[in-house]
C-alpha positions as CSV (number, residue, x, y, z in Angstrom):
1,M,87.9,-0.6,-99.1
2,S,87.4,-3.8,-97.1
3,E,89.9,-2.9,-94.4
4,P,88.1,0.3,-93.2
5,L,84.7,-1.6,-93.4
6,D,86.2,-4.4,-91.3
7,R,87.4,-1.8,-88.7
8,I,83.9,-0.1,-88.5
9,A,82.2,-3.5,-88.2
10,A,84.5,-4.4,-85.4
11,A,84.0,-1.2,-83.6
12,L,80.3,-1.6,-83.8
13,E,80.5,-5.1,-82.5
14,R,82.4,-3.9,-79.5
15,M,79.8,-1.1,-78.8
16,A,77.0,-3.5,-79.0
17,P,75.7,-4.6,-75.6
18,P,76.7,-8.3,-74.9
19,A,73.9,-10.9,-75.4
20,G,72.1,-11.7,-72.3
21,A,72.4,-15.1,-70.6
22,A,69.7,-17.7,-71.4
23,P,67.0,-17.3,-68.6
24,D,66.7,-20.0,-66.0
25,F,62.9,-20.3,-65.8
26,S,63.1,-22.7,-63.0
27,A,64.4,-19.9,-60.8
28,A,60.9,-18.4,-60.1
29,S,57.4,-18.3,-61.3
30,A,57.3,-14.7,-62.0
31,F,59.8,-12.4,-63.8
32,V,60.3,-8.8,-64.8
33,W,61.6,-7.8,-68.3
34,H,64.4,-5.3,-68.5
35,P,66.0,-4.2,-71.8
36,D,69.5,-2.9,-72.4
37,P,71.0,-5.3,-71.5
38,D,68.0,-7.6,-72.1
39,R,67.3,-9.9,-69.2
40,L,64.6,-11.4,-67.3
41,E,64.8,-10.8,-63.5
42,P,63.3,-13.4,-61.3
43,V,60.8,-12.3,-58.6
44,R,61.0,-14.3,-55.5
45,Q,57.9,-13.1,-53.8
46,V,55.0,-12.0,-55.9
47,N,52.9,-9.2,-54.4
48,R,49.3,-10.8,-54.6
49,I,46.3,-11.9,-52.7
50,D,44.3,-15.1,-53.0
51,V,41.8,-15.1,-56.0
52,S,39.0,-16.0,-53.5
53,L,39.4,-12.6,-51.8
54,L,38.5,-10.7,-55.0
55,L,34.9,-9.8,-54.7
56,G,32.5,-8.0,-56.9
57,V,34.3,-9.0,-60.1
58,D,32.9,-12.7,-60.4
59,R,32.4,-12.7,-64.0
60,A,35.7,-11.3,-65.0
61,R,37.5,-13.7,-62.5
62,D,35.7,-16.7,-63.7
63,T,36.4,-15.8,-67.3
64,L,40.0,-15.1,-66.9
65,L,40.5,-18.2,-64.7
66,Q,39.0,-20.4,-67.5
67,N,41.0,-18.6,-70.3
68,T,44.3,-19.1,-68.2
69,R,43.6,-22.8,-67.4
70,Q,43.1,-23.4,-71.2
71,F,46.3,-21.6,-71.9
72,A,48.3,-23.5,-69.1
73,A,47.0,-26.7,-70.5
74,G,48.3,-26.0,-74.1
75,L,44.7,-25.4,-75.4
76,P,43.7,-22.4,-77.5
77,A,43.4,-19.1,-75.5
78,N,42.9,-15.4,-76.0
79,N,44.9,-12.4,-75.2
80,A,42.9,-10.4,-72.5
81,L,42.3,-6.6,-72.0
82,L,41.1,-5.9,-68.4
83,W,39.6,-2.1,-68.5
84,G,37.6,0.0,-66.5
85,A,37.5,1.9,-63.2
86,R,40.5,2.5,-61.2
87,G,41.2,0.5,-58.0
88,M,38.8,-2.2,-59.0
89,G,41.4,-5.1,-59.0
90,K,42.4,-5.3,-62.6
91,S,46.1,-6.0,-62.0
92,S,45.3,-7.8,-58.6
93,L,43.2,-10.2,-60.6
94,V,45.9,-11.1,-63.1
95,K,48.4,-12.0,-60.5
96,A,45.9,-13.8,-58.4
97,V,44.8,-15.8,-61.3
98,H,48.3,-16.7,-62.2
99,G,48.8,-17.8,-58.6
100,A,45.8,-20.1,-58.7
101,V,46.4,-21.6,-62.1
102,E,50.2,-22.1,-61.4
103,A,49.3,-24.2,-58.4
104,E,47.6,-26.7,-61.0
105,Y,50.1,-26.1,-63.6
106,P,53.6,-25.6,-62.4
107,A,55.1,-24.7,-65.8
108,L,53.1,-21.5,-66.0
109,R,55.2,-18.3,-65.7
110,I,54.1,-14.6,-65.5
111,I,56.5,-11.9,-67.0
112,E,55.7,-8.1,-66.3
113,I,56.7,-5.7,-69.0
114,Q,56.5,-2.0,-68.6
115,R,54.7,0.0,-71.3
116,E,57.8,2.2,-72.1
117,D,59.7,-1.1,-72.7
118,L,57.2,-2.3,-75.4
119,V,59.7,-1.4,-78.3
120,S,61.8,-4.3,-77.0
121,I,59.1,-6.8,-76.8
122,G,60.3,-8.7,-79.9
123,R,63.6,-9.4,-78.1
124,C,61.7,-10.7,-75.2
125,L,59.6,-13.0,-77.2
126,G,62.7,-14.5,-78.7
127,M,63.8,-15.5,-75.3
128,L,60.6,-17.2,-74.7
129,R,60.1,-18.9,-78.0
130,G,60.7,-22.6,-77.8
131,A,60.8,-22.8,-74.0
132,E,58.9,-25.5,-72.2
133,E,57.2,-23.3,-69.9
134,R,54.2,-21.3,-70.8
135,F,54.2,-17.5,-70.3
136,I,51.6,-14.8,-69.4
137,L,53.1,-11.5,-70.7
138,F,51.6,-8.8,-68.2
139,C,51.5,-5.1,-69.0
140,D,49.9,-3.0,-66.4
141,D,48.2,0.4,-66.9
142,L,48.4,0.3,-70.6
143,S,47.5,3.4,-72.6
144,F,48.8,5.6,-75.5
145,S,49.0,9.3,-76.3
146,H,48.5,10.8,-79.8
147,D,52.2,10.8,-80.7
148,D,53.0,7.4,-79.0
149,A,54.4,4.7,-81.3
150,H,54.7,2.0,-78.6
151,Y,51.4,0.5,-79.8
152,K,53.1,-0.7,-83.0
153,S,55.5,-2.9,-81.0
154,L,52.5,-4.3,-79.3
155,K,51.1,-5.7,-82.5
156,A,54.1,-8.2,-82.4
157,V,52.1,-9.9,-79.5
158,L,48.7,-9.4,-80.6
159,D,49.0,-10.1,-84.3
160,G,52.4,-11.8,-84.4
161,G,53.8,-10.3,-87.7
162,I,55.4,-12.7,-90.1
163,E,57.0,-14.8,-87.5
164,G,54.0,-15.3,-85.4
165,R,53.4,-15.0,-81.7
166,P,54.9,-17.9,-79.8
167,D,52.3,-20.6,-79.0
168,N,53.6,-20.6,-75.3
169,V,53.0,-16.8,-74.8
170,V,49.7,-15.0,-74.1
171,L,49.1,-11.3,-73.2
172,Y,47.3,-9.9,-70.4
173,A,46.9,-6.0,-70.2
174,T,45.1,-3.6,-67.9
175,S,43.9,-0.2,-68.7
176,N,41.5,2.5,-67.4
177,R,40.5,3.1,-71.1
178,R,38.5,0.6,-73.1
179,H,40.3,1.9,-76.4
180,L,43.6,2.5,-74.7
181,M,43.6,6.2,-75.5
182,P,41.6,9.1,-74.1
183,R,38.1,9.8,-75.7
184,D,38.8,13.5,-76.2
185,M,41.9,12.6,-78.0
186,I,40.0,10.2,-80.2
187,E,37.2,12.9,-80.9
188,N,39.8,15.6,-81.6
189,E,41.7,13.5,-84.1
190,R,38.5,12.6,-85.9
191,Q,37.4,16.3,-86.2
192,T,40.8,17.7,-87.3
193,A,41.9,14.8,-89.6
194,I,41.4,15.1,-93.5
195,S,40.1,11.5,-93.3
196,P,38.4,11.3,-90.1
197,S,37.5,7.6,-90.3
198,E,41.1,6.7,-90.7
199,A,42.6,9.1,-88.1
200,T,42.3,7.0,-85.2
201,E,41.4,3.6,-86.7
202,E,44.9,2.1,-86.2
203,K,45.1,3.0,-82.6
204,V,41.5,2.4,-81.6
205,S,41.4,-1.0,-83.4
206,L,44.4,-2.1,-81.3
207,S,42.0,-3.0,-78.4
208,D,40.0,-5.0,-80.9
209,R,42.8,-7.3,-81.3
210,F,42.4,-8.6,-77.6
211,G,40.1,-11.7,-77.7
212,L,38.8,-11.0,-74.2
213,W,37.4,-7.7,-73.0
214,L,36.7,-7.7,-69.3
215,G,35.1,-4.6,-67.8
216,F,35.5,-3.4,-64.3
217,H,33.0,-0.9,-62.9
218,P,32.7,1.2,-59.7
219,C,31.5,-1.0,-56.8
220,G,28.3,-0.2,-54.6
221,Q,28.4,0.1,-50.9
222,D,27.2,-3.4,-50.3
223,E,30.1,-4.8,-52.4
224,Y,32.5,-2.4,-50.8
225,L,31.5,-3.7,-47.2
226,A,31.6,-7.3,-48.3
227,M,35.1,-6.9,-49.6
228,I,36.2,-5.6,-46.2
229,R,34.3,-8.3,-44.4
230,G,35.9,-10.9,-46.5
231,Y,39.5,-9.6,-45.7
232,C,38.6,-9.6,-42.0
233,D,37.4,-13.3,-42.1
234,A,40.4,-14.3,-44.1
235,Y,43.0,-12.6,-41.8
236,G,41.3,-13.1,-38.6
237,V,40.4,-9.5,-37.8
238,E,37.6,-9.4,-35.3
239,I,35.2,-6.5,-35.5
240,G,31.3,-6.1,-35.2
241,E,29.1,-5.5,-38.1
242,D,28.0,-2.0,-36.9
243,E,31.5,-0.8,-36.1
244,L,32.9,-2.1,-39.5
245,R,30.1,-0.5,-41.3
246,A,30.5,2.9,-39.7
247,E,34.1,3.1,-39.9
248,A,34.4,1.7,-43.4
249,I,31.8,4.3,-44.7
250,E,33.4,7.1,-43.0
251,W,36.7,6.0,-44.6
252,Q,35.3,5.9,-48.2
253,A,33.6,9.3,-47.5
254,T,37.1,10.9,-46.9
255,R,38.4,9.3,-50.1
256,G,35.5,10.5,-52.1
257,A,35.2,6.9,-53.7
258,R,34.4,3.4,-53.3
259,S,36.7,0.7,-54.8
260,G,38.5,-2.6,-54.1
261,R,41.7,-0.5,-53.4
262,V,39.9,1.8,-51.0
263,A,38.5,-1.3,-49.2
264,W,42.0,-2.9,-48.9
265,Q,43.4,0.4,-47.7
266,F,40.8,0.7,-45.0
267,F,41.4,-2.9,-44.0
268,T,45.1,-2.3,-43.9
269,D,44.5,0.6,-41.4
270,L,41.9,-1.6,-39.5
271,A,44.4,-4.5,-39.1
272,G,47.1,-2.4,-37.8
273,R,44.8,-0.9,-35.2
274,K,43.7,-4.3,-34.2
275,G,47.4,-5.6,-34.0
276,V,47.0,-8.2,-36.7
277,R,49.9,-8.9,-39.1
278,L,49.1,-9.5,-42.7
279,S,52.2,-11.5,-43.7
């Protein structure tokens, strides 16, 4: 019987994807995780702005900066969940904080992982374990539906399992939802389950495993205008206060919302009309 089993084992080995090459973490300060085959793709130019330009999120900025500095220095640090209003700079803050702290601690790396690739996160951690560098694992726009099992893979980072999360890895995630799943879905499962208290406990408690909860809320008009003025000053776009105010308010009225994203979109349009390059 051993001969047929040997042939089957050999066939399975040929079908298995080849092991990825050991990552060269000196190639870049940022990477994107891609599974099948497993690899960390270096990002030569990170799309981010300076942390000083992120206005209206002072508390979240200062807290995340301190946590990241602690982590980069080899001190205890928490996983962080940045949740709240759309367009208020959650993902921008993560990238900006990495850029600021990496200037002080050159061994700090950031790795972006897509939500749908969380099932392979254990293999990603295997590549990072034991490396001299320290890694922020970044998952943007994290959320789960009622039949989504990806959250179970996320526990490998948050709780570590039997092997434990590598000491040189911390997770930063952003979400529009505080509990990572829609409120109506939570209520529906509680009402229809035989044991309502247990129906959503596993998914809802996932957010409790983040040591830091940083909330982002819609900005007021003064904050919105201050964001635009900050961009104008930083990039050398000259415009009077009255003109800026009138145009910016008209722009946000057409969008039906105020946010950091809307402020940046208006500024991009303004810079183009003024003939100012942003790169």
